[in-house]
Every structure is written in structure tokens, then in C-alpha cells.
C-alpha positions as CSV (number, residue, x, y, z in Angstrom):
1,M,9.5,1.1,-7.6
2,N,11.7,3.9,-7.7
3,F,11.2,5.8,-5.9
4,K,13.7,9.2,-6.1
5,K,12.1,9.5,-9.8
6,H,8.6,8.6,-7.7
7,I,7.5,5.6,-10.5
8,G,7.4,2.2,-10.3
9,S,6.3,-0.7,-12.9
10,K,4.8,-4.8,-12.7
11,G,7.0,-6.4,-15.4
12,K,7.2,-3.8,-18.2
13,K,4.5,-2.4,-17.3
14,T,4.8,1.5,-15.6
15,L,1.9,2.1,-13.0
16,S,-0.1,4.8,-12.7
17,L,0.0,5.7,-9.3
18,T,-2.0,8.2,-7.3
19,A,0.3,10.3,-5.2
20,K,-1.0,8.5,-1.9
21,E,-0.8,5.5,-3.4
22,F,3.3,5.4,-4.3
23,D,3.9,6.8,-0.9
24,L,1.6,3.3,0.8
25,L,3.0,1.3,-0.8
26,K,6.6,2.1,-0.3
27,L,5.2,2.7,3.1
28,F,4.7,-1.4,2.6
29,I,8.3,-2.3,0.8
30,C,10.2,-0.7,3.3
31,H,7.9,-3.1,6.2
32,E,8.9,-5.9,4.0
33,G,7.5,-8.6,6.0
34,E,6.3,-6.5,8.8
35,V,2.2,-6.1,9.7
36,V,2.3,-2.3,9.9
37,N,-1.3,-2.0,11.0
38,R,-3.9,0.7,10.4
39,D,-2.6,3.5,13.0
40,T,0.7,3.0,11.4
41,I,-0.5,3.6,8.0
42,L,-2.4,6.4,8.8
43,N,0.1,8.4,10.4
44,E,2.8,8.4,7.7
45,V,0.7,8.4,4.4
46,W,-2.1,11.2,5.9
47,G,0.0,12.1,8.7
48,Y,-0.8,13.7,11.9
49,D,-2.5,17.0,11.1
50,K,-4.9,14.9,8.3
51,F,-8.1,12.9,10.2
52,P,-9.9,10.2,8.1
53,T,-11.1,7.2,8.5
54,T,-9.7,3.4,9.0
55,R,-12.1,2.5,6.1
56,T,-9.7,5.2,3.9
57,V,-6.9,2.7,4.5
58,D,-8.9,-0.5,3.5
59,T,-10.0,1.6,0.0
60,F,-6.4,2.6,-0.8
61,V,-5.6,-1.1,-0.1
62,H,-7.9,-2.0,-2.6
63,N,-7.2,0.7,-5.5
64,L,-3.4,-1.1,-5.0
65,R,-4.4,-4.5,-5.3
66,Q,-5.9,-3.8,-8.6
67,K,-2.7,-2.4,-9.5
68,I,0.4,-4.4,-8.5
69,E,-1.9,-7.4,-7.7
70,D,-2.6,-9.7,-10.4
71,N,-5.7,-11.8,-9.0
72,P,-6.6,-8.9,-6.5
73,A,-9.2,-11.1,-5.1
74,K,-6.3,-13.2,-4.4
75,P,-3.9,-11.3,-3.4
76,V,-0.1,-12.5,-3.7
77,H,1.9,-9.6,-2.2
78,L,-0.8,-7.2,0.0
79,I,-1.9,-9.6,2.5
80,T,-5.3,-8.2,4.8
81,V,-3.3,-9.5,9.0
82,P,-7.1,-9.9,10.7
83,W,-7.5,-7.5,13.4
84,S,-3.7,-6.6,13.0
85,G,-3.2,-4.4,9.8
86,Y,-1.5,-5.0,6.3
87,K,1.4,-7.0,5.1
88,F,4.0,-6.8,2.4
89,Q,5.5,-9.9,1.0
90,K,7.5,-10.3,-2.6
């Protein structure tokens, strides 16, 4: 990930990420190995003045998995931590 240029790649393939997907992935990478709860994600990615639902987070995580995981149905990088949030690991 190149945060300054706002681009990323998976192997030799450039990732096509929306601005929010990029911000979400950046948040996860910056907190690698830590569980990030939905409230933190909503505040950090969408901001305090927006009112998306926690389902919005789930939808964006799902879409992000489609782009970064080899098998999105069995993620190894973007892990759901039940009743807590999500965790990113390399």
C-alpha cells in the first residue's frame, strides 16, 4: 500500500479501491494484529458527523475481502472477531 499516492496492489495486480475502502484498509493496516471494533471503524473512516450503520461496516469489509483475499469465503487477512470487530493480519 502506498498511502501517499492512495494506491495499493496485490502481487502484480493494482487494487481498484474506493476512497472508503482505501481508508478502511489503511485503518486495519495501521492497527495490524489488533481487534478494531465497529464504533472505532465508523468514527475513523466515516467520521463523527456521519450516521452509517454497523451493517455499512460489514458491507465494506465484505467488499474489501473480495479484493484482497485469495478466497474471500475463508479470509486469512481480514478476520472477523465475533462480537468484537475485525482484525487485520499479514
